[in-house]
PAPAKE-989840 format. One record per residue (C-alpha): residue in three letters; x, y, z. Coordinates in steps of 0.5 Angstrom, whole numbers, plus 500, padded with zeros to 3 digits. Layout:
BEGIN
rec residu=ALA east=X north=Y up=Z
...
END
This chain:
BEGIN
rec residu=MET east=398 north=550 up=877
rec residu=LYS east=396 north=545 up=882
rec residu=LYS east=390 north=548 up=887
rec residu=THR east=392 north=548 up=894
rec residu=VAL east=387 north=545 up=898
rec residu=LYS east=386 north=548 up=905
rec residu=LYS east=387 north=543 up=911
rec residu=GLN east=385 north=542 up=918
rec residu=LEU east=387 north=537 up=923
rec residu=LEU east=382 north=537 up=929
rec residu=MET east=383 north=532 up=935
rec residu=ASN east=377 north=531 up=939
rec residu=LYS east=378 north=527 up=946
rec residu=SER east=371 north=525 up=949
rec residu=GLY east=372 north=520 up=955
rec residu=ASP east=377 north=514 up=953
rec residu=GLU east=375 north=516 up=945
rec residu=ILE east=380 north=520 up=941
rec residu=GLN east=377 north=522 up=934
rec residu=VAL east=382 north=525 up=929
rec residu=ALA east=379 north=529 up=923
rec residu=LEU east=382 north=531 up=917
rec residu=VAL east=378 north=537 up=914
rec residu=GLU east=379 north=539 up=907
rec residu=GLU east=376 north=546 up=905
rec residu=GLY east=371 north=546 up=910
rec residu=ARG east=368 north=539 up=909
rec residu=LEU east=370 north=532 up=913
rec residu=ALA east=375 north=528 up=909
rec residu=GLU east=378 north=523 up=913
rec residu=LEU east=376 north=521 up=920
rec residu=VAL east=380 north=516 up=925
rec residu=ILE east=377 north=513 up=931
rec residu=GLU east=381 north=510 up=937
rec residu=ARG east=377 north=507 up=943
rec residu=PRO east=380 north=502 up=949
rec residu=ASP east=377 north=496 up=946
rec residu=SER east=379 north=497 up=939
rec residu=LEU east=386 north=500 up=939
rec residu=ARG east=390 north=500 up=932
rec residu=SER east=394 north=494 up=931
rec residu=ILE east=397 north=496 up=924
rec residu=GLY east=405 north=496 up=925
rec residu=ASP east=405 north=492 up=931
rec residu=ILE east=411 north=487 up=931
rec residu=TYR east=410 north=480 up=934
rec residu=LEU east=414 north=474 up=936
rec residu=GLY east=409 north=469 up=933
rec residu=ARG east=409 north=462 up=933
rec residu=VAL east=407 north=458 up=926
rec residu=HIS east=401 north=454 up=927
rec residu=LYS east=401 north=451 up=921
rec residu=VAL east=403 north=451 up=914
rec residu=VAL east=398 north=450 up=908
rec residu=GLU east=403 north=450 up=901
rec residu=GLY east=396 north=450 up=897
rec residu=LEU east=394 north=457 up=900
rec residu=LYS east=402 north=459 up=899
rec residu=ALA east=401 north=461 up=906
rec residu=ALA east=402 north=460 up=914
rec residu=PHE east=398 north=461 up=920
rec residu=VAL east=401 north=464 up=925
rec residu=ASP east=399 north=465 up=933
rec residu=ILE east=400 north=472 up=935
rec residu=GLY east=396 north=472 up=941
rec residu=GLN east=390 north=474 up=938
rec residu=LYS east=383 north=471 up=937
rec residu=SER east=385 north=468 up=930
rec residu=ASP east=391 north=466 up=927
rec residu=GLY east=395 north=471 up=923
rec residu=PHE east=395 north=470 up=915
rec residu=LEU east=402 north=470 up=913
rec residu=HIS east=402 north=469 up=905
rec residu=PHE east=409 north=467 up=902
rec residu=SER east=409 north=473 up=898
rec residu=ASP east=410 north=477 up=905
rec residu=VAL east=415 north=473 up=908
rec residu=GLY east=421 north=476 up=903
rec residu=THR east=428 north=473 up=903
rec residu=THR east=430 north=475 up=910
rec residu=THR east=427 north=470 up=914
rec residu=GLU east=433 north=467 up=916
rec residu=ASP east=436 north=473 up=919
rec residu=TYR east=430 north=474 up=923
rec residu=ARG east=430 north=467 up=925
rec residu=ALA east=438 north=468 up=927
rec residu=LEU east=436 north=474 up=931
rec residu=ILE east=430 north=470 up=935
rec residu=GLU east=434 north=463 up=936
rec residu=ASP east=441 north=466 up=936
rec residu=ASP east=443 north=460 up=932
rec residu=ASP east=449 north=459 up=927
rec residu=ASP east=445 north=458 up=920
rec residu=GLU east=447 north=461 up=914
rec residu=GLU east=444 north=468 up=913
rec residu=GLU east=441 north=469 up=906
rec residu=ASN east=442 north=476 up=903
rec residu=GLY east=436 north=481 up=905
rec residu=ASN east=437 north=486 up=899
rec residu=GLY east=430 north=488 up=900
rec residu=GLU east=426 north=491 up=894
rec residu=SER east=427 north=498 up=891
rec residu=ASP east=423 north=500 up=885
rec residu=GLU east=416 north=497 up=889
rec residu=ASP east=418 north=501 up=895
rec residu=GLU east=419 north=507 up=892
rec residu=ASN east=411 north=508 up=891
rec residu=VAL east=411 north=510 up=898
rec residu=LYS east=405 north=515 up=900
rec residu=SER east=404 north=514 up=908
rec residu=LYS east=406 north=509 up=913
rec residu=GLU east=400 north=505 up=912
rec residu=GLN east=401 north=504 up=905
rec residu=LEU east=408 north=502 up=906
rec residu=GLU east=405 north=497 up=911
rec residu=SER east=400 north=494 up=906
rec residu=LYS east=406 north=493 up=901
rec residu=GLY east=404 north=487 up=897
rec residu=ASN east=397 north=487 up=901
rec residu=ALA east=392 north=489 up=896
rec residu=GLU east=387 north=484 up=895
rec residu=LYS east=388 north=478 up=890
rec residu=VAL east=382 north=480 up=886
rec residu=SER east=385 north=487 up=886
rec residu=SER east=392 north=485 up=884
rec residu=ALA east=389 north=481 up=878
rec residu=ARG east=386 north=487 up=875
rec residu=ASN east=391 north=492 up=876
rec residu=GLY east=397 north=488 up=874
rec residu=GLN east=402 north=492 up=879
rec residu=ARG east=404 north=485 up=882
rec residu=ASN east=409 north=480 up=879
rec residu=ASP east=409 north=484 up=873
rec residu=ASN east=417 north=483 up=872
rec residu=GLY east=415 north=475 up=871
rec residu=ARG east=409 north=476 up=866
rec residu=GLY east=410 north=474 up=859
rec residu=LYS east=416 north=470 up=860
rec residu=GLY east=413 north=463 up=860
rec residu=ASN east=415 north=457 up=864
rec residu=GLY east=421 north=459 up=866
rec residu=THR east=418 north=464 up=871
rec residu=ASP east=413 north=459 up=873
rec residu=ARG east=418 north=454 up=875
rec residu=ARG east=422 north=460 up=879
rec residu=ARG east=415 north=462 up=883
rec residu=GLN east=414 north=454 up=884
rec residu=SER east=421 north=454 up=887
rec residu=TYR east=421 north=460 up=891
rec residu=THR east=414 north=457 up=894
rec residu=GLN east=417 north=451 up=896
rec residu=MET east=423 north=454 up=899
rec residu=ILE east=419 north=458 up=903
rec residu=ALA east=415 north=452 up=905
rec residu=SER east=421 north=448 up=907
rec residu=LYS east=423 north=454 up=912
rec residu=LEU east=417 north=455 up=915
rec residu=LYS east=415 north=449 up=920
rec residu=PRO east=410 north=449 up=925
rec residu=ASN east=412 north=451 up=932
rec residu=ASP east=417 north=455 up=929
rec residu=SER east=418 north=462 up=932
rec residu=ILE east=418 north=468 up=927
rec residu=LEU east=418 north=476 up=928
rec residu=VAL east=412 north=479 up=924
rec residu=GLN east=409 north=485 up=923
rec residu=VAL east=401 north=487 up=922
rec residu=ILE east=400 north=490 up=915
rec residu=LYS east=392 north=489 up=916
rec residu=GLU east=388 north=489 up=922
rec residu=PRO east=383 north=483 up=923
rec residu=ILE east=376 north=484 up=919
rec residu=SER east=370 north=480 up=921
rec residu=ASN east=372 north=472 up=922
rec residu=LYS east=379 north=473 up=919
rec residu=GLY east=385 north=474 up=923
rec residu=SER east=391 north=480 up=922
rec residu=ARG east=395 north=480 up=915
rec residu=LEU east=402 north=479 up=917
rec residu=THR east=409 north=480 up=914
rec residu=SER east=416 north=478 up=916
rec residu=ASP east=419 north=484 up=912
rec residu=ILE east=419 north=489 up=918
rec residu=THR east=419 north=496 up=917
rec residu=ILE east=419 north=502 up=923
rec residu=ALA east=416 north=508 up=920
rec residu=GLY east=419 north=515 up=922
rec residu=ARG east=417 north=522 up=920
rec residu=PHE east=422 north=523 up=914
rec residu=MET east=424 north=516 up=913
rec residu=VAL east=422 north=508 up=914
rec residu=LEU east=427 north=504 up=917
rec residu=LEU east=429 north=497 up=914
rec residu=PRO east=432 north=493 up=919
rec residu=PHE east=434 north=488 up=914
rec residu=GLY east=435 north=492 up=908
rec residu=GLY east=442 north=490 up=906
rec residu=GLY east=444 north=498 up=905
rec residu=GLN east=438 north=499 up=900
rec residu=ILE east=435 north=506 up=899
rec residu=ALA east=429 north=508 up=896
rec residu=VAL east=426 north=515 up=895
rec residu=SER east=418 north=516 up=894
rec residu=ARG east=416 north=517 up=887
rec residu=ARG east=413 north=524 up=889
rec residu=VAL east=420 north=527 up=890
rec residu=VAL east=421 north=529 up=883
rec residu=SER east=427 north=533 up=882
rec residu=ARG east=433 north=528 up=881
rec residu=LYS east=438 north=533 up=884
rec residu=GLU east=434 north=533 up=891
rec residu=ARG east=433 north=525 up=890
rec residu=SER east=440 north=524 up=889
rec residu=ARG east=442 north=529 up=895
rec residu=LEU east=437 north=525 up=900
rec residu=LYS east=440 north=518 up=898
rec residu=LYS east=447 north=521 up=899
rec residu=LEU east=445 north=524 up=906
rec residu=VAL east=441 north=518 up=908
rec residu=ARG east=447 north=513 up=906
rec residu=SER east=452 north=516 up=910
rec residu=MET east=448 north=516 up=916
rec residu=LEU east=445 north=509 up=916
rec residu=PRO east=449 north=503 up=920
rec residu=GLU east=451 north=497 up=915
rec residu=GLY east=446 north=492 up=913
rec residu=PHE east=440 north=497 up=914
rec residu=GLY east=436 north=500 up=909
rec residu=ALA east=431 north=506 up=908
rec residu=ILE east=425 north=509 up=904
rec residu=ILE east=426 north=516 up=904
rec residu=ARG east=419 north=519 up=905
rec residu=THR east=416 north=525 up=901
rec residu=VAL east=416 north=530 up=907
rec residu=ALA east=423 north=529 up=907
rec residu=GLU east=424 north=533 up=901
rec residu=HIS east=428 north=540 up=902
rec residu=GLN east=429 north=538 up=909
rec residu=GLU east=436 north=539 up=913
rec residu=GLU east=441 north=534 up=915
rec residu=GLU east=440 north=535 up=922
rec residu=LEU east=432 north=533 up=922
rec residu=LEU east=434 north=527 up=918
rec residu=LYS east=439 north=525 up=923
rec residu=LYS east=435 north=526 up=929
rec residu=ASP east=429 north=522 up=925
rec residu=LEU east=434 north=516 up=924
rec residu=GLU east=437 north=516 up=931
rec residu=LYS east=430 north=515 up=934
rec residu=LEU east=428 north=509 up=929
rec residu=LEU east=435 north=506 up=931
rec residu=VAL east=433 north=507 up=938
rec residu=LYS east=426 north=503 up=937
rec residu=TRP east=430 north=498 up=933
rec residu=GLU east=435 north=497 up=939
rec residu=GLN east=429 north=496 up=944
rec residu=ILE east=426 north=491 up=939
rec residu=GLU east=432 north=487 up=939
rec residu=GLU east=433 north=487 up=947
rec residu=LYS east=426 north=485 up=948
rec residu=LEU east=427 north=479 up=943
rec residu=LYS east=432 north=476 up=948
rec residu=ASP east=427 north=474 up=953
rec residu=ALA east=421 north=473 up=949
rec residu=GLN east=417 north=467 up=948
rec residu=PRO east=412 north=467 up=943
rec residu=PRO east=406 north=469 up=942
rec residu=GLN east=408 north=476 up=945
rec residu=LEU east=408 north=483 up=943
rec residu=ILE east=415 north=486 up=941
rec residu=PHE east=413 north=493 up=939
rec residu=LYS east=407 north=497 up=939
rec residu=GLU east=406 north=503 up=934
rec residu=ASP east=406 north=510 up=936
rec residu=THR east=399 north=513 up=939
rec residu=ILE east=394 north=515 up=934
rec residu=ILE east=396 north=522 up=935
rec residu=SER east=403 north=521 up=933
rec residu=SER east=401 north=516 up=928
rec residu=VAL east=396 north=521 up=924
rec residu=LEU east=401 north=527 up=925
rec residu=ARG east=407 north=523 up=922
rec residu=ASP east=402 north=521 up=916
rec residu=SER east=398 north=527 up=915
rec residu=LEU east=402 north=533 up=917
rec residu=THR east=404 north=537 up=910
rec residu=THR east=405 north=544 up=909
rec residu=ASP east=398 north=545 up=907
rec residu=VAL east=395 north=543 up=913
rec residu=THR east=394 north=551 up=916
rec residu=GLU east=391 north=549 up=923
rec residu=LEU east=392 north=544 up=928
rec residu=VAL east=386 north=544 up=934
rec residu=ALA east=386 north=540 up=940
rec residu=ASN east=380 north=540 up=945
rec residu=SER east=384 north=536 up=951
rec residu=PRO east=390 north=539 up=954
rec residu=SER east=394 north=532 up=954
rec residu=VAL east=393 north=531 up=946
rec residu=TYR east=395 north=539 up=945
rec residu=LYS east=401 north=538 up=949
rec residu=GLU east=403 north=531 up=945
rec residu=THR east=401 north=535 up=939
rec residu=LEU east=405 north=541 up=940
rec residu=ASN east=411 north=537 up=942
rec residu=TYR east=411 north=533 up=936
rec residu=ILE east=411 north=539 up=932
rec residu=GLN east=416 north=543 up=935
rec residu=TRP east=421 north=537 up=933
rec residu=ALA east=418 north=535 up=926
rec residu=ALA east=416 north=542 up=924
rec residu=PRO east=418 north=548 up=928
rec residu=GLU east=415 north=553 up=923
rec residu=MET east=408 north=550 up=924
rec residu=GLU east=408 north=551 up=931
rec residu=LYS east=404 north=557 up=930
rec residu=ASN east=398 north=553 up=927
rec residu=VAL east=397 north=549 up=933
rec residu=THR east=391 north=551 up=938
rec residu=PHE east=388 north=549 up=944
rec residu=TYR east=380 north=549 up=943
rec residu=GLN east=376 north=553 up=948
rec residu=GLY east=370 north=554 up=945
rec residu=LYS east=363 north=553 up=948
rec residu=LEU east=360 north=548 up=943
rec residu=PRO east=364 north=541 up=942
rec residu=LEU east=370 north=542 up=937
rec residu=PHE east=366 north=538 up=931
rec residu=GLU east=360 north=542 up=932
rec residu=GLY east=364 north=549 up=932
rec residu=TYR east=368 north=547 up=926
rec residu=GLY east=361 north=545 up=922
rec residu=ILE east=363 north=538 up=921
rec residu=ALA east=358 north=534 up=926
rec residu=LYS east=353 north=533 up=921
rec residu=ASP east=359 north=530 up=916
rec residu=VAL east=360 north=525 up=922
rec residu=GLU east=353 north=523 up=923
rec residu=SER east=352 north=522 up=916
rec residu=ILE east=357 north=516 up=916
rec residu=PHE east=351 north=511 up=918
rec residu=SER east=347 north=514 up=913
rec residu=ARG east=345 north=509 up=907
rec residu=LYS east=343 north=515 up=902
rec residu=VAL east=348 north=521 up=901
rec residu=TRP east=345 north=527 up=898
rec residu=LEU east=348 north=531 up=892
rec residu=LYS east=347 north=539 up=891
rec residu=SER east=344 north=538 up=884
rec residu=GLY east=338 north=534 up=887
rec residu=GLY east=341 north=527 up=886
rec residu=TYR east=343 north=522 up=891
rec residu=ILE east=347 north=516 up=892
rec residu=ILE east=346 north=510 up=896
rec residu=ILE east=351 north=506 up=899
rec residu=GLU east=350 north=498 up=901
rec residu=HIS east=355 north=494 up=904
rec residu=THR east=355 north=486 up=902
rec residu=GLU east=359 north=480 up=904
rec residu=ALA east=363 north=481 up=898
rec residu=MET east=363 north=488 up=896
rec residu=VAL east=360 north=495 up=897
rec residu=VAL east=355 north=497 up=892
rec residu=ILE east=354 north=504 up=890
rec residu=ASP east=348 north=507 up=886
rec residu=VAL east=347 north=513 up=883
rec residu=ASN east=340 north=517 up=882
rec residu=SER east=338 north=523 up=879
rec residu=GLY east=333 north=524 up=884
rec residu=ARG east=329 north=528 up=879
rec residu=TYR east=326 north=528 up=872
rec residu=ALA east=329 north=532 up=866
rec residu=ALA east=327 north=533 up=860
rec residu=LYS east=329 north=528 up=854
rec residu=LYS east=333 north=534 up=851
rec residu=GLU east=337 north=535 up=857
rec residu=GLN east=337 north=528 up=860
rec residu=GLU east=344 north=527 up=857
rec residu=ASP east=347 north=533 up=860
rec residu=ASN east=343 north=532 up=867
rec residu=SER east=346 north=525 up=867
rec residu=LEU east=353 north=527 up=866
rec residu=LYS east=352 north=533 up=871
rec residu=THR east=350 north=528 up=876
rec residu=ASN east=355 north=523 up=875
rec residu=LEU east=361 north=528 up=875
rec residu=GLU east=358 north=530 up=882
rec residu=ALA east=357 north=523 up=884
rec residu=ALA east=364 north=521 up=883
rec residu=ARG east=367 north=527 up=887
rec residu=GLU east=362 north=525 up=893
rec residu=ILE east=363 north=517 up=892
rec residu=VAL east=371 north=518 up=893
rec residu=ARG east=370 north=523 up=899
rec residu=GLN east=365 north=517 up=902
rec residu=LEU east=370 north=512 up=901
rec residu=ARG east=375 north=516 up=904
rec residu=LEU east=371 north=518 up=910
rec residu=ARG east=368 north=511 up=911
rec residu=ASP east=375 north=508 up=910
rec residu=ILE east=371 north=503 up=905
rec residu=GLY east=376 north=498 up=902
rec residu=GLY east=376 north=492 up=898
rec residu=ILE east=371 north=491 up=891
rec residu=ILE east=367 north=497 up=890
rec residu=VAL east=362 north=497 up=884
rec residu=VAL east=358 north=504 up=882
rec residu=ASP east=352 north=504 up=878
rec residu=PHE east=352 north=511 up=875
rec residu=ILE east=346 north=514 up=871
rec residu=ASP east=346 north=511 up=864
rec residu=MET east=349 north=516 up=859
rec residu=LEU east=349 north=515 up=851
rec residu=ASP east=355 north=518 up=849
rec residu=PRO east=362 north=514 up=850
rec residu=LYS east=365 north=521 up=851
rec residu=ASN east=361 north=522 up=857
rec residu=ALA east=363 north=516 up=860
rec residu=LYS east=370 north=517 up=859
rec residu=LYS east=369 north=524 up=863
rec residu=VAL east=366 north=521 up=869
rec residu=HIS east=372 north=515 up=869
rec residu=ASP east=377 north=521 up=868
rec residu=ALA east=374 north=525 up=874
rec residu=MET east=374 north=519 up=879
rec residu=LYS east=381 north=518 up=877
rec residu=SER east=383 north=525 up=879
rec residu=GLU east=379 north=525 up=885
rec residu=LEU east=382 north=518 up=887
rec residu=ARG east=389 north=522 up=887
rec residu=HIS east=388 north=525 up=893
rec residu=ASP east=387 north=519 up=897
rec residu=ARG east=392 north=516 up=901
rec residu=ALA east=390 north=509 up=900
rec residu=LYS east=392 north=505 up=894
rec residu=SER east=386 north=504 up=889
rec residu=ASN east=385 north=501 up=882
rec residu=ILE east=379 north=503 up=877
rec residu=LEU east=376 north=500 up=871
rec residu=PRO east=373 north=504 up=865
rec residu=MET east=365 north=504 up=865
rec residu=SER east=362 north=498 up=862
rec residu=ASP east=357 north=498 up=857
rec residu=PHE east=352 north=497 up=863
rec residu=GLY east=354 north=504 up=866
rec residu=LEU east=358 north=500 up=872
rec residu=MET east=365 north=502 up=874
rec residu=GLN east=369 north=497 up=878
rec residu=ILE east=374 north=500 up=884
rec residu=THR east=379 north=496 up=888
rec residu=ARG east=381 north=500 up=894
rec residu=GLU east=386 north=498 up=899
rec residu=ARG east=383 north=495 up=906
rec residu=ILE east=387 north=494 up=912
rec residu=ARG east=382 north=495 up=917
rec residu=PRO east=375 north=494 up=918
rec residu=SER east=371 north=500 up=915
rec residu=LEU east=369 north=506 up=920
rec residu=MET east=362 north=504 up=920
rec residu=GLN east=364 north=497 up=922
rec residu=ARG east=368 north=499 up=928
rec residu=MET east=363 north=505 up=930
rec residu=GLY east=357 north=500 up=929
rec residu=ASP east=354 north=494 up=932
rec residu=GLN east=350 north=489 up=928
rec residu=CYS east=342 north=490 up=928
rec residu=PRO east=339 north=485 up=933
rec residu=ALA east=333 north=485 up=930
rec residu=CYS east=335 north=484 up=922
rec residu=GLY east=342 north=481 up=924
rec residu=GLY east=345 north=486 up=919
rec residu=SER east=341 north=484 up=913
rec residu=GLY east=337 north=491 up=913
rec residu=VAL east=330 north=487 up=913
rec residu=VAL east=326 north=484 up=918
rec residu=GLN east=322 north=477 up=916
rec residu=ALA east=315 north=478 up=916
rec residu=ARG east=311 north=475 up=922
rec residu=CYS east=307 north=471 up=918
rec residu=THR east=313 north=467 up=915
rec residu=THR east=315 north=466 up=922
rec residu=ILE east=308 north=463 up=924
rec residu=ASN east=308 north=459 up=918
rec residu=GLN east=315 north=456 up=920
rec residu=VAL east=312 north=454 up=927
rec residu=GLU east=307 north=451 up=924
rec residu=ARG east=311 north=446 up=920
rec residu=TRP east=315 north=445 up=926
rec residu=LEU east=309 north=442 up=930
rec residu=ARG east=307 north=438 up=924
rec residu=LYS east=314 north=435 up=923
rec residu=TYR east=314 north=434 up=931
rec residu=ALA east=307 north=431 up=931
rec residu=LEU east=309 north=426 up=926
rec residu=SER east=315 north=424 up=929
rec residu=LYS east=312 north=422 up=936
rec residu=LYS east=308 north=417 up=937
rec residu=THR east=306 north=420 up=944
rec residu=LYS east=300 north=425 up=944
rec residu=PHE east=298 north=430 up=949
rec residu=GLN east=305 north=432 up=950
rec residu=GLN east=306 north=439 up=953
rec residu=LEU east=311 north=444 up=950
rec residu=ASP east=313 north=451 up=951
rec residu=LEU east=314 north=456 up=945
rec residu=TYR east=318 north=462 up=946
rec residu=VAL east=317 north=467 up=940
rec residu=SER east=319 north=475 up=940
rec residu=PRO east=314 north=480 up=942
rec residu=THR east=312 north=482 up=935
rec residu=VAL east=310 north=475 up=933
rec residu=ALA east=307 north=473 up=940
rec residu=GLU east=302 north=479 up=939
rec residu=PRO east=298 north=475 up=933
rec residu=LEU east=299 north=468 up=936
rec residu=ARG east=295 north=471 up=942
rec residu=ASP east=289 north=474 up=938
rec residu=THR east=283 north=471 up=942
rec residu=ASP east=279 north=471 up=935
rec residu=ARG east=284 north=466 up=932
rec residu=ASN east=285 north=461 up=938
rec residu=ILE east=291 north=458 up=935
rec residu=GLU east=293 north=454 up=941
rec residu=LEU east=286 north=450 up=941
rec residu=LYS east=287 north=450 up=933
rec residu=TRP east=294 north=446 up=934
rec residu=PHE east=291 north=442 up=939
rec residu=LEU east=286 north=439 up=935
rec residu=GLN east=291 north=438 up=929
rec residu=HIS east=297 north=435 up=933
rec residu=MET east=294 north=433 up=939
rec residu=LEU east=299 north=437 up=943
rec residu=PHE east=299 north=442 up=948
rec residu=VAL east=303 north=448 up=946
rec residu=ARG east=303 north=454 up=951
rec residu=ILE east=306 north=461 up=948
rec residu=LYS east=311 north=465 up=951
rec residu=GLN east=315 north=472 up=950
rec residu=ASP east=322 north=472 up=949
rec residu=GLU east=325 north=479 up=948
rec residu=SER east=332 north=477 up=946
rec residu=LEU east=329 north=473 up=940
rec residu=ARG east=329 north=476 up=933
rec residu=SER east=322 north=476 up=929
rec residu=ASP east=325 north=470 up=925
rec residu=ASP east=327 north=466 up=931
rec residu=PHE east=323 north=461 up=935
rec residu=ARG east=324 north=456 up=941
rec residu=PHE east=320 north=450 up=943
rec residu=TYR east=322 north=446 up=950
rec residu=ILE east=319 north=440 up=953
rec residu=ARG east=315 north=443 up=959
rec residu=LYS east=316 north=437 up=964
rec residu=ASN east=324 north=437 up=963
rec residu=SER east=325 north=444 up=959
rec residu=GLU east=329 north=440 up=954
rec residu=ASP east=330 north=445 up=948
rec residu=VAL east=328 north=441 up=942
rec residu=THR east=328 north=446 up=937
rec residu=ALA east=334 north=444 up=932
rec residu=GLU east=332 north=437 up=932
rec residu=TYR east=326 north=438 up=929
rec residu=SER east=327 north=444 up=925
rec residu=GLU east=327 north=444 up=917
rec residu=LEU east=333 north=442 up=913
END
C-alpha cells in the first residue's frame, strides 16, 4: 500500500517578498520565492519579433523585450505556426492542421512540466531516449523527414516576422528564455490547447480506463471546435460542473489574449501567468495537503477564494497564522531554509554530502564522516549511501537544482548494493514534480542524473556572486597578485624608453598591506629596478586578484595595454 505523506503549504509574506513552502512530514521539501525584481515568467505569452534564424542550430532567436533574445528551437515551433501568424497578421494564407500531440502530452504532472514539454536539455534527451523515439531505427527515411521538417520550419520563420510565443524556461545566466509557439493555458483541472485541433489527452496518473473515458467524453462535449485539452490528474472523479467552470475561465483568458493581439506591436507581453499563490495552489494542491497557512491577510484571502472555488471540501484546512514567532520558525523549517546556502549537509548517520556548483553541472560528494571497521565497512557504506540518496533528492527539490548532476557515492564492493542505491534514488525521484532521468551507478561509484531545469536554482535567485572570489570560492593569494604586479612593471619598463615616469598603483587593502611593509620598501626597490616612481594606493572596490596602473600626470589607465597575454 502506498504510504500517505502529510503535506502542508505555508505561505509567508514579508514586505514585497512572498515565500511558499511545501512541507512533507515536518521537513521542507520545496520552496518558491517571488520578489518584485525576480518575477516568475514561466507560462507568460508574448508577441515577439524574430530577430534571426540560424538553420545550423535549428533555432530562431526571438525578441520578446527581455535583456536577451529568447531561444525558439524548431522542435518547439510545432505545426501551428500558420494558425498563429494568421491570427496575428490577419492574412488569408492557408492554415496548417495543428492536431497537436496526444501520447507525449499525456505525461503531465504539473503546469511547469507541460510548459517544459520538449524543454529537457539535449544531453538529457540523448540519454533518456524519450524524444524522437518513434523515428529511431528507421534509417535514412526518418533523417530525410527530419531534414525536410527543419527546412520547412526555417522557411516559415523569417527575420522581423511577428510570432506568438510562450516562455517555457526562464533566462539563466546570460542565456535568454526558452520559448515555444505551442501555446497552452493551464487551469486547475485541465490545460487548454487553443490550437489543439480537438485533441484530448488524459494524464497517465489517471489509471482507471472507465474514469479516463468519462473525463474525455465530458471535456469533448464542452470544448469549442478547434480547441484541444489535456486533463490533469486532479480532475479524477471531479463533477462535471467543476470541470465546466474551469474550462470557462480558460476560454475567457484566451478571448482576452485574442483581443489584446488585435492592437499589439512586437515585442509585447500579451498574457501574464497567475500570481505565485494561485500558481502554487493550482500545481501543488492535492487531497493529501492537510494544512494551508498564510501569515498575510491578502494572501489568506486569495488562498481562501481559490479553495472555495477549486476544492470547497478543503476550506476547513485554510488558516490564518497569528503566532508570536515568524511563520517558518513556528513550523520548525527556518533552519531548512537557511541550509539552502550551505555546501555541507549532514546526515543522521554521521555522514554528510558536499554540493558544488560548476558552470556545466552540479557535483555531489558523499562521505561517511567517520571510520568503520573493515568487517562493517560494506554495510556502513550501503547505509550511508541509501540515506544520502534520500537527502540528495530532497536537496535537488529544495534548491531547485537542474541540468546535469553527478553524485560520487562511497565505494561499495557488492554490485547488488549499488543496485539498491540506484533503486532508492529512482524511488525518491518519483515524488519530484520535475522530470528527471537517472543512470545506474558506474564502476567508479558515480551516478549521473539529469533534472528538468526551467529557471535558475534557488541559490542563484536568492544569492549574489561573491565580490571577493568572483564565485569561484577561492581567493587568490596576495603574493600571487604581487608577482603579477612585478611582471607588469617589468613589461612596462621594457616597452618604454622614457625613464622616471610616475605611476599610481591601485590594489585591494589586503594586497596593499604587505606592499607597504616598511622593511621591504617595495617602492624604492621598483625604482632601482625599473627607474619608475610608483605610488601604492588602496581601492576597496578591487578584488584581491586585481590591480590598476594609472599614469599620474593624466590619470590614463594603462593596465590592460601591458597586462600579460
